[in-house]
C-alpha positions as CSV (number, residue, x, y, z in Angstrom):
1,M,106.0,-13.6,-4.0
2,S,107.8,-16.7,-4.1
3,S,107.7,-17.4,-8.0
4,H,108.7,-15.7,-11.0
5,A,105.8,-17.1,-12.4
6,D,103.8,-15.0,-9.6
7,R,105.9,-11.9,-10.3
8,L,105.1,-12.1,-13.9
9,S,101.4,-12.5,-13.1
10,A,101.3,-9.8,-10.7
11,L,103.0,-7.1,-13.1
12,R,100.5,-8.1,-16.3
13,A,97.8,-7.5,-13.5
14,E,99.3,-4.4,-12.8
15,L,99.9,-3.4,-16.3
16,Q,95.8,-4.0,-16.8
17,S,94.8,-1.8,-14.3
18,R,96.6,1.0,-15.9
19,N,95.4,0.2,-19.4
20,L,98.8,-0.9,-21.0
21,D,99.0,-4.1,-23.2
22,G,102.7,-4.7,-22.3
23,F,105.8,-2.9,-20.7
24,I,109.9,-2.5,-21.3
25,V,111.8,-3.9,-18.3
26,P,115.6,-2.6,-18.8
27,L,118.6,-3.6,-16.7
28,T,119.6,0.2,-15.8
29,D,118.6,2.7,-12.9
30,E,117.6,6.4,-13.4
31,H,121.7,7.0,-14.3
32,M,121.8,4.7,-17.1
33,S,124.1,2.6,-15.5
34,E,125.4,-0.6,-16.4
35,Y,125.9,-1.9,-12.5
36,V,123.0,-1.0,-10.4
37,G,122.1,-0.8,-6.7
38,A,119.6,-3.8,-5.4
39,Y,116.6,-1.3,-5.6
40,A,116.8,-0.8,-9.3
41,Q,117.3,-4.8,-10.1
42,R,113.7,-4.8,-11.4
43,L,115.2,-7.1,-14.4
44,P,116.5,-10.1,-12.2
45,W,113.4,-9.6,-9.7
46,L,111.2,-10.5,-12.6
47,T,113.1,-12.7,-14.9
48,N,115.8,-14.6,-12.6
49,F,118.3,-13.6,-15.0
50,T,121.5,-12.2,-13.2
51,G,123.7,-11.0,-16.1
52,S,125.0,-7.4,-16.0
53,A,123.3,-6.3,-19.0
54,G,119.7,-7.0,-20.7
55,N,116.4,-5.8,-21.2
56,A,113.1,-7.7,-21.2
57,A,109.6,-6.9,-23.1
58,V,106.2,-8.3,-21.5
59,L,103.0,-8.5,-23.3
60,M,99.7,-10.2,-21.7
61,D,100.3,-13.7,-23.7
62,K,104.4,-13.6,-23.7
63,A,107.4,-12.2,-22.6
64,S,111.1,-12.2,-23.9
65,L,114.6,-11.3,-22.5
66,F,117.0,-9.8,-24.8
67,I,121.0,-9.8,-24.5
68,D,124.3,-10.0,-26.3
69,G,126.1,-13.1,-27.1
70,R,128.0,-13.0,-23.7
71,Y,125.0,-14.6,-22.1
72,T,123.6,-17.1,-24.2
73,I,124.6,-20.0,-21.8
74,Q,123.5,-17.9,-18.9
75,A,119.9,-16.9,-19.9
76,A,119.1,-20.6,-21.0
77,A,119.9,-21.9,-17.7
78,E,118.4,-19.0,-15.5
79,L,115.3,-18.5,-17.5
80,D,112.0,-20.6,-17.3
81,P,111.1,-21.0,-20.8
82,A,107.5,-21.5,-19.9
83,L,107.6,-17.7,-19.0
84,F,110.2,-16.1,-20.9
85,E,111.9,-16.6,-24.6
86,H,115.3,-15.2,-24.9
87,H,116.9,-13.9,-27.9
88,L,120.1,-12.0,-28.9
89,F,119.4,-8.7,-29.4
90,D,121.0,-8.2,-32.8
91,E,119.3,-11.1,-34.0
92,Y,116.0,-10.4,-33.2
93,P,115.9,-6.6,-31.4
94,L,113.3,-6.1,-28.9
95,L,111.5,-3.5,-30.7
96,K,111.1,-5.8,-33.9
97,W,109.8,-8.6,-31.2
98,V,107.1,-6.3,-29.8
99,S,106.1,-5.4,-32.8
100,D,105.9,-9.2,-34.2
101,N,103.7,-10.1,-31.2
102,A,101.6,-7.1,-30.0
103,A,98.7,-6.2,-32.0
104,E,97.6,-3.4,-33.8
105,S,96.4,-0.2,-31.3
106,M,97.9,-1.8,-28.4
107,T,100.1,0.4,-26.1
108,I,103.0,-0.4,-24.5
109,G,104.6,1.2,-21.6
110,Y,108.0,2.5,-20.6
111,D,109.7,4.1,-17.7
112,P,111.1,7.6,-19.0
113,E,114.1,7.9,-16.0
114,L,115.2,3.9,-17.5
115,T,115.6,5.0,-21.3
116,T,117.2,7.3,-23.3
117,I,115.6,9.8,-25.6
118,A,117.5,8.1,-28.6
119,W,115.7,4.7,-27.5
120,V,112.2,6.4,-27.2
121,E,112.6,8.1,-30.8
122,E,113.5,4.8,-32.1
123,A,110.6,2.9,-30.2
124,E,108.0,5.7,-31.6
125,K,109.2,5.1,-35.0
126,T,109.2,1.4,-35.1
127,F,105.8,1.0,-33.1
128,A,104.1,3.6,-35.4
129,K,104.5,1.2,-38.4
130,K,102.8,-1.2,-36.6
131,G,100.2,1.1,-35.0
132,L,101.0,0.8,-31.8
133,K,101.5,3.5,-29.0
134,L,104.4,4.0,-26.7
135,E,103.4,5.6,-23.2
136,A,105.5,6.9,-20.6
137,V,104.7,5.9,-17.1
138,N,104.8,8.4,-14.0
139,T,105.7,5.5,-11.6
140,N,107.3,2.1,-12.3
141,P,104.7,-0.8,-12.3
142,V,107.2,-2.9,-11.4
143,D,107.7,-1.4,-8.2
144,A,104.2,-1.6,-7.7
145,V,104.4,-5.4,-7.2
146,W,107.5,-5.8,-5.8
147,G,106.4,-5.9,-2.0
148,D,110.0,-6.3,-0.6
149,R,112.1,-3.7,-3.0
150,P,114.8,-2.4,-1.1
151,A,115.3,1.1,-0.3
152,E,117.8,3.4,-2.2
153,P,121.0,3.7,-0.3
154,L,122.1,6.3,2.0
155,A,125.7,5.5,3.0
156,P,127.9,8.9,3.1
157,A,129.3,10.4,0.2
158,E,133.1,11.0,0.6
159,P,135.9,13.3,-0.5
160,H,138.4,11.5,-3.0
161,V,141.3,13.8,-2.5
162,N,143.7,15.1,-4.7
163,D,146.7,13.3,-3.7
164,Y,144.9,10.1,-5.8
165,A,142.9,12.4,-8.2
166,G,145.5,14.3,-9.4
167,K,143.5,17.2,-10.3
168,S,141.0,19.1,-7.9
169,A,137.2,19.5,-8.5
170,S,137.4,23.0,-9.0
171,E,140.0,22.7,-11.8
172,K,138.1,20.1,-13.3
173,R,135.0,22.2,-13.2
174,A,136.8,25.2,-14.5
175,E,137.7,23.5,-17.7
176,I,134.2,22.3,-18.5
177,G,132.9,25.7,-17.9
178,E,135.2,27.0,-20.7
179,M,133.8,23.7,-22.7
180,L,130.3,24.8,-22.3
181,R,131.0,28.5,-23.2
182,E,132.3,27.4,-26.3
183,E,129.3,25.3,-27.0
184,G,126.6,28.2,-26.4
185,A,125.4,26.8,-23.4
186,D,124.8,27.8,-20.2
187,A,125.0,24.9,-18.1
188,A,125.2,20.7,-18.7
189,V,123.3,18.1,-17.0
190,I,125.4,15.5,-15.3
191,T,123.5,11.9,-14.7
192,M,126.0,9.4,-15.2
193,L,127.3,8.7,-11.6
194,D,130.8,8.2,-12.4
195,S,130.8,11.5,-14.3
196,I,129.3,12.6,-11.0
197,A,132.1,10.8,-8.8
198,W,134.7,12.1,-11.4
199,A,133.5,16.1,-11.9
200,F,133.2,16.6,-7.8
201,N,135.7,14.4,-7.1
202,I,133.8,12.2,-4.6
203,R,133.2,8.5,-4.3
204,G,130.6,6.6,-2.2
205,K,129.2,3.2,-1.6
206,D,125.6,2.9,-3.4
207,V,126.2,0.5,-5.7
208,S,128.4,-2.9,-5.1
209,N,132.0,-2.7,-6.5
210,T,131.8,0.7,-7.8
211,P,132.6,3.5,-6.0
212,V,130.0,6.0,-6.9
213,T,127.4,7.8,-4.7
214,H,123.3,8.5,-6.2
215,A,123.4,12.3,-6.8
216,W,122.4,14.4,-10.0
217,G,124.6,17.5,-11.2
218,I,124.0,20.4,-12.9
219,L,127.6,22.2,-14.1
220,H,127.5,25.9,-15.3
221,A,129.7,27.6,-17.8
222,D,131.0,29.8,-14.7
223,G,132.5,26.8,-13.2
224,S,130.1,26.5,-10.2
225,A,127.8,23.6,-9.6
226,N,124.7,22.5,-8.1
227,L,125.0,19.1,-6.6
228,Y,121.8,17.3,-5.8
229,I,122.0,14.5,-3.2
230,A,120.2,12.9,-0.3
231,P,121.0,15.1,2.9
232,E,121.8,12.3,4.9
233,K,124.6,11.3,2.5
234,V,126.2,14.8,3.6
235,T,128.8,15.4,6.2
236,D,130.4,18.4,7.4
237,E,133.8,17.1,5.5
238,L,132.2,16.8,2.4
239,R,131.0,20.2,2.5
240,A,134.4,21.6,3.2
241,H,135.5,19.1,0.4
242,L,133.1,20.5,-2.5
243,G,133.2,24.4,-1.1
244,N,131.8,27.4,-2.0
245,Q,131.3,26.7,-5.8
246,V,129.1,24.0,-5.1
247,Q,125.3,24.3,-3.9
248,I,124.2,21.3,-2.3
249,E,120.4,20.3,-2.8
250,P,118.1,17.8,-1.7
251,R,118.1,15.1,-4.4
252,N,114.6,14.9,-4.8
253,T,114.5,18.3,-5.8
254,F,116.2,17.6,-9.2
255,Y,113.6,17.4,-11.9
256,T,112.0,20.8,-10.2
257,A,115.4,22.4,-11.0
258,L,115.3,21.4,-14.4
259,A,112.4,22.7,-15.0
260,A,113.3,26.0,-13.4
261,L,116.0,26.1,-15.9
262,G,113.8,25.7,-18.8
263,G,111.4,28.4,-17.7
264,A,114.5,31.0,-17.5
265,G,115.3,30.1,-21.1
266,R,118.5,28.9,-20.5
267,K,120.7,26.8,-23.1
268,I,121.2,23.2,-21.5
269,L,123.9,20.7,-22.8
270,V,122.2,17.4,-22.8
271,D,123.5,14.1,-23.8
272,R,121.0,11.9,-25.3
273,N,122.9,8.6,-24.9
274,T,123.4,9.3,-21.1
275,N,121.0,11.5,-19.8
276,N,117.5,9.7,-19.3
277,A,114.3,10.2,-21.4
278,K,112.6,12.5,-18.6
279,V,115.3,14.7,-18.2
280,F,115.0,15.6,-21.6
281,N,111.2,15.9,-21.5
282,T,111.2,18.3,-18.8
283,L,113.7,20.4,-20.0
284,S,111.8,20.6,-23.3
285,V,108.6,21.0,-21.8
286,S,109.6,23.9,-19.5
287,G,110.9,25.8,-22.6
288,A,114.8,25.4,-22.5
289,T,116.9,25.4,-25.3
290,L,118.8,21.9,-25.7
291,V,122.4,22.1,-27.0
292,E,123.2,18.4,-27.7
293,G,126.1,17.1,-26.9
294,Q,128.4,14.5,-25.2
295,D,128.8,14.6,-21.5
296,P,131.8,16.8,-21.2
297,C,132.7,14.6,-18.6
298,I,133.1,11.4,-20.2
299,L,136.2,12.3,-22.4
300,P,138.6,13.7,-19.8
301,K,137.5,11.5,-17.1
302,A,138.9,8.5,-19.5
303,I,142.2,10.3,-20.2
304,K,144.1,9.7,-17.1
305,N,146.3,12.3,-15.9
306,E,150.0,11.7,-14.7
307,T,148.7,11.0,-10.8
308,E,146.3,8.4,-11.9
309,Q,148.4,6.6,-14.3
310,Q,150.9,6.4,-11.7
311,G,148.2,5.3,-9.3
312,S,147.1,2.4,-11.7
313,R,150.9,1.5,-12.0
314,D,150.8,0.9,-8.2
315,A,147.7,-0.7,-7.8
316,H,148.7,-3.2,-10.2
317,V,151.7,-4.2,-8.6
318,R,149.8,-4.8,-5.3
319,D,147.4,-6.7,-6.9
320,G,149.6,-8.7,-8.7
321,A,150.9,-10.1,-5.4
322,A,147.4,-10.6,-4.4
323,I,147.2,-12.8,-7.5
324,C,150.3,-14.7,-7.3
325,E,149.3,-15.8,-4.0
326,F,146.4,-16.9,-5.0
327,L,147.4,-19.1,-8.1
328,H,150.0,-20.4,-6.0
329,W,147.5,-21.6,-3.4
330,I,145.3,-22.8,-6.2
331,D,148.6,-25.0,-7.9
332,E,149.2,-26.2,-4.5
333,E,145.5,-27.3,-3.0
334,A,143.2,-27.7,-6.0
335,P,145.0,-30.9,-7.2
336,K,144.3,-32.5,-3.5
337,G,140.3,-31.7,-4.2
338,G,138.0,-30.2,-2.1
339,I,138.5,-26.9,-3.5
340,D,135.4,-25.4,-5.3
341,E,134.2,-22.2,-7.1
342,L,132.9,-20.6,-4.0
343,T,136.1,-21.3,-2.0
344,A,138.4,-20.4,-4.6
345,V,136.1,-16.5,-4.4
346,E,136.9,-16.4,-0.8
347,R,140.4,-17.4,-0.7
348,L,141.2,-14.7,-3.5
349,W,139.6,-11.8,-1.4
350,A,141.6,-13.0,1.4
351,F,144.5,-12.5,-0.5
352,R,143.5,-8.8,-1.9
353,K,142.5,-7.8,1.5
354,K,146.1,-7.7,2.4
355,R,147.1,-5.1,0.5
356,D,147.2,-1.5,1.5
357,I,144.2,1.0,0.7
358,L,141.9,-1.6,-1.0
359,R,138.2,-0.7,-0.6
360,D,136.2,-3.3,-2.5
361,K,136.2,-5.9,-5.3
362,S,135.6,-4.0,-8.6
363,F,132.9,-6.6,-9.7
364,D,131.8,-9.9,-8.4
365,T,134.4,-12.4,-9.1
366,I,133.9,-14.8,-11.9
367,S,135.1,-18.1,-10.6
368,G,134.3,-21.0,-13.2
369,A,135.4,-24.2,-13.2
370,G,135.0,-26.7,-16.3
371,G,132.1,-26.0,-18.2
372,N,130.9,-22.8,-16.0
373,G,134.0,-21.1,-17.3
374,A,132.4,-21.0,-20.9
375,I,129.7,-18.8,-19.7
376,V,131.6,-15.4,-20.4
377,H,130.2,-13.4,-17.2
378,Y,129.4,-16.7,-15.0
379,R,128.5,-15.7,-11.1
380,V,128.7,-18.5,-8.8
381,T,126.0,-19.3,-6.6
382,E,125.3,-22.2,-4.1
383,K,123.5,-23.7,-6.6
384,T,125.9,-23.5,-9.6
385,N,128.6,-24.2,-7.3
386,R,131.3,-27.1,-8.7
387,P,134.9,-28.1,-7.7
388,L,138.2,-27.7,-9.4
389,K,138.5,-31.2,-10.8
390,S,141.9,-32.5,-12.0
391,G,141.9,-32.4,-15.9
392,E,139.9,-29.2,-16.2
393,L,140.4,-25.8,-16.9
394,Y,139.9,-23.0,-14.0
395,L,139.3,-19.5,-15.4
396,V,139.0,-16.5,-12.8
397,D,138.3,-13.0,-13.6
398,S,138.7,-10.5,-11.0
399,G,139.3,-7.0,-9.8
400,G,140.0,-4.8,-6.8
401,Q,138.9,-1.0,-6.0
402,Y,142.2,0.4,-4.7
403,L,142.0,4.4,-3.7
404,D,144.8,4.9,-6.2
405,G,143.1,2.6,-9.2
406,T,141.1,0.1,-10.4
407,T,142.0,-3.7,-11.6
408,D,140.8,-6.3,-13.7
409,I,142.6,-9.5,-14.5
410,T,141.7,-12.8,-15.9
411,R,143.6,-15.8,-15.7
412,T,142.9,-19.5,-16.9
413,V,145.1,-22.1,-15.1
414,M,145.1,-25.8,-15.3
415,I,144.3,-28.2,-12.8
416,G,146.2,-31.7,-13.7
417,E,147.5,-32.3,-17.4
418,P,146.0,-30.2,-20.6
419,T,144.7,-31.9,-23.6
420,D,146.3,-31.0,-26.6
421,E,143.2,-29.2,-27.5
422,M,143.4,-27.0,-24.7
423,R,147.1,-26.3,-24.9
424,D,146.0,-25.3,-28.5
425,R,143.2,-23.0,-27.7
426,Y,145.0,-21.4,-24.7
427,T,148.1,-20.6,-27.1
428,R,146.0,-18.9,-29.4
429,V,144.4,-16.7,-27.0
430,L,147.8,-15.8,-26.1
431,K,149.1,-14.8,-29.4
432,G,146.0,-13.0,-29.7
433,H,146.8,-11.1,-26.4
434,I,150.6,-10.5,-27.2
435,A,149.6,-9.1,-31.0
436,L,147.3,-6.4,-29.3
437,S,149.9,-5.6,-26.6
438,T,152.7,-5.0,-29.2
439,T,150.8,-2.9,-31.5
440,R,151.5,0.5,-32.7
441,F,148.9,2.5,-34.2
442,P,148.6,6.4,-35.6
443,K,147.0,8.9,-33.8
444,G,143.4,9.3,-34.4
445,T,142.9,5.0,-34.1
446,P,139.6,3.9,-33.0
447,G,139.9,1.0,-31.0
448,M,137.5,-1.1,-33.3
449,A,140.3,-1.3,-35.6
450,L,142.6,-3.1,-33.7
451,D,139.8,-5.8,-32.4
452,A,140.7,-8.2,-35.3
453,I,144.6,-8.2,-34.5
454,A,143.5,-9.8,-31.3
455,R,141.2,-12.3,-32.9
456,R,143.3,-13.4,-36.0
457,P,145.2,-16.2,-34.3
458,I,141.9,-17.8,-33.2
459,W,140.3,-17.0,-36.5
460,E,142.6,-19.3,-38.1
461,A,141.5,-22.0,-36.6
462,G,137.9,-21.3,-37.2
463,L,137.0,-19.6,-34.0
464,D,135.8,-16.6,-32.4
465,Y,134.6,-15.2,-29.2
466,D,131.5,-13.5,-28.7
467,H,132.6,-10.4,-26.7
468,G,134.7,-7.3,-27.2
469,T,138.6,-7.6,-26.9
470,G,139.2,-4.6,-24.7
471,H,136.8,-1.8,-22.4
472,G,137.9,1.1,-20.7
473,V,138.7,1.2,-17.1
474,G,138.0,4.0,-14.6
475,S,140.5,5.2,-11.8
476,F,139.1,4.4,-8.4
477,L,135.7,4.1,-10.3
478,A,133.7,1.9,-13.0
479,V,135.7,-1.1,-14.3
480,H,133.8,-0.6,-17.5
481,E,134.1,2.9,-18.4
482,G,133.7,4.6,-22.0
483,P,133.9,6.0,-24.6
484,Q,137.0,4.0,-25.2
485,R,136.6,0.3,-26.5
486,I,138.3,-2.4,-28.9
487,A,135.3,-4.4,-30.4
488,K,134.1,-5.5,-33.6
489,F,131.5,-3.2,-33.3
490,G,132.9,-0.4,-31.0
491,T,132.9,3.1,-31.3
492,M,134.9,5.5,-33.9
493,V,136.1,7.5,-30.7
494,P,140.2,7.4,-31.1
495,L,142.3,5.9,-28.4
496,Q,144.3,8.9,-26.6
497,E,146.9,9.1,-24.4
498,G,146.2,8.2,-21.0
499,M,143.7,5.8,-21.8
500,I,143.1,2.7,-20.1
501,L,141.6,-0.4,-21.6
502,S,141.6,-4.1,-21.0
503,N,143.3,-6.6,-23.5
504,E,141.0,-9.9,-23.1
505,P,140.7,-12.1,-25.9
506,G,139.3,-15.8,-25.1
507,Y,137.7,-18.8,-26.5
508,Y,134.8,-20.7,-24.8
509,K,133.9,-24.7,-25.6
510,E,130.1,-24.8,-24.4
511,N,129.8,-27.3,-21.3
512,A,133.4,-28.0,-21.6
513,Y,135.6,-25.0,-20.5
514,G,136.3,-21.4,-21.0
515,I,140.0,-19.7,-21.6
516,R,140.6,-15.9,-21.1
517,I,143.7,-13.9,-20.9
518,E,143.1,-10.1,-19.6
519,N,145.8,-7.8,-18.7
520,L,144.7,-4.2,-18.5
521,I,147.1,-1.7,-20.9
522,L,147.7,2.0,-21.1
523,V,147.6,4.1,-24.1
524,R,151.0,6.2,-24.2
525,R,153.1,7.8,-26.6
526,V,155.9,6.2,-29.0
527,A,159.3,7.6,-27.2
528,E,160.9,7.5,-30.5
529,D,160.7,10.2,-33.2
530,T,158.3,8.8,-36.2
531,E,156.8,10.4,-39.5
532,R,153.4,10.4,-38.0
533,E,152.6,10.5,-34.0
534,M,152.4,7.0,-33.0
535,F,150.8,5.4,-29.9
536,E,151.5,2.1,-28.2
537,F,150.4,0.3,-25.1
538,E,152.1,0.1,-21.8
539,N,151.4,-3.4,-19.5
540,L,149.9,-2.6,-16.4
541,T,149.0,-5.9,-15.0
542,W,151.5,-8.3,-13.5
543,A,150.9,-11.9,-13.0
544,P,152.1,-15.1,-14.9
545,M,150.5,-16.7,-17.8
546,D,150.2,-21.0,-17.2
547,R,153.0,-22.2,-18.9
548,R,151.5,-25.4,-18.9
549,L,149.2,-24.3,-21.3
550,V,151.6,-23.0,-23.6
551,D,152.4,-24.5,-27.2
552,T,155.8,-23.1,-28.5
553,T,155.3,-24.9,-31.6
554,I,152.6,-22.7,-32.8
555,M,154.1,-19.8,-31.2
556,S,157.1,-17.1,-33.3
557,D,160.1,-16.8,-31.6
558,D,159.0,-12.8,-30.9
559,E,155.9,-14.1,-29.2
560,L,158.0,-16.5,-27.2
561,A,160.5,-13.6,-26.3
562,W,157.7,-11.4,-25.4
563,L,156.4,-13.8,-22.9
564,N,159.5,-14.8,-21.2
565,D,160.2,-10.7,-20.8
566,Y,156.8,-10.6,-19.4
567,H,157.3,-13.1,-16.9
568,A,161.0,-11.8,-16.2
569,K,159.0,-8.5,-15.5
570,V,156.5,-10.1,-13.3
571,F,159.2,-11.3,-11.1
572,A,161.1,-8.3,-11.0
573,K,158.2,-6.6,-9.6
574,I,156.3,-8.9,-7.7
575,A,159.0,-10.9,-5.7
576,D,159.6,-8.5,-3.2
577,L,155.7,-8.4,-1.9
578,V,154.6,-12.4,-1.7
579,D,155.5,-14.6,1.0
580,E,158.2,-17.4,0.8
581,P,155.9,-20.4,-0.4
582,T,154.8,-17.9,-3.3
583,L,158.2,-16.6,-4.2
584,E,159.5,-20.1,-4.7
585,W,156.5,-21.0,-7.0
586,L,157.0,-17.6,-8.9
587,K,160.7,-18.4,-9.5
588,E,159.5,-21.3,-11.5
589,T,156.5,-20.1,-13.3
590,T,158.3,-17.2,-14.4
591,A,161.4,-19.1,-15.7
592,P,162.2,-18.7,-19.0
593,I,160.3,-21.1,-21.4
594,E,162.4,-23.1,-23.9
595,R,160.9,-24.1,-27.2
596,A,160.0,-27.7,-27.6
597,A,161.9,-29.7,-29.7
């Protein structure tokens, strides 16, 4: 179908044939993934919205997209307002919108593989007040009208060796088995792709930029496991790597296996926030005793072992060299003209590909010149591509997937001369970045308790940014990883030694420019003796800040000392890894900054 109007009309006709009055279209897959394969890109296919998070509700006479504040500008640019409204989910939630716009006794469909049981329960409760019925579908109606829908990927799964993992899969599963026994569970159902990858020490190529393979897992209390994966993805090397404790089964037998567990009266640990509703329903109907708890892989996966910590340090030094060569190229070439956002993306990837054990990007590079930089999760296309112009800011947010670590870095650079406002906004963002970097906090502190520290210099000028300050990062895994987070409305999960997070305050002036400074940071224990057990952050990312944008008149002595010390470390770590022209540039960009008279 050539137009989104045709696609929406076709979906409505399909819904009518199924006696449905509406349907919910989330951007996820059966594993509740944030980043999904092409076969699961139902939301962008239907709406033209290409952001990485959102949901849509379709009724017979109207439809709406629901997003968070990161995508306000992007949604307005990409949606046809004649087809879709768009709302911030925290201001006008999807369920309320459906209740307000659907008539009493209407039936709203949903795909139980694309929702959690928690969402289903909330939806049923909300719809009951309006006399609406929520109905699960056996097959997704979007798939029925998506004629050229891509097939599910079948790339082979690959072992992730202990030299990079730091702990064998059998050791991990033995520890989880002990946890299950303590919870009184016979087994745990594992459906998140990065949890599967971590628990079995396997990686794959089924999702762009995230090295995971499509599979399901059941971990047993005795340390054994079942892996449900397409036979085409299983090699002899993989079989040898998994060993005798892992029973490999066809992926399409997973739900049958769940029903068998239920029929045997087993006690199964399930996670209402990560397992899809079909998992819950299958186990419940078949007679399983559900032991509700968190996916047992999530927390140990987030707490990096010594090997993973060192791997991340090493990966970031190599990645920093690539970033420095790129920033030097931007400084040299952009002022001449002829450089655009797409060209910059290609050149950055070329610099990264020179580095050892690089396997992929960690996400699609955000390459935003001028006003495009104000779109928080901007993705450049041929249609939106714009040149890097003198007098404008350029924001580049990128990362690499290395066998020993995942990187994510944002730098904002000036093309030509900055305005006073640009320097003020950049320096406030930098001050927030430094404040979080230098924060010490007691054991048991959740990330949301630290968020305001990074925002204070920005708040003081009556400004803010509509995204979290920090997200967790995996080890050659997902660039967005839980449960840790630094945000206004984050989780109460305490930050623990070994967790990796981003530190990325920002400022965005619509249609003008965006500013973000992002390093990755590692939680570590404070070395000296203190009355209470204290943690701090170790910086992992090494690339210079743009000194042309630094206004020293609003920086404290400690902040300026931090910046100069950071730049000295950048030079010490990176100098031997870059080409000669970049080395000369690096000397200049990391030289001490003197306070303005």
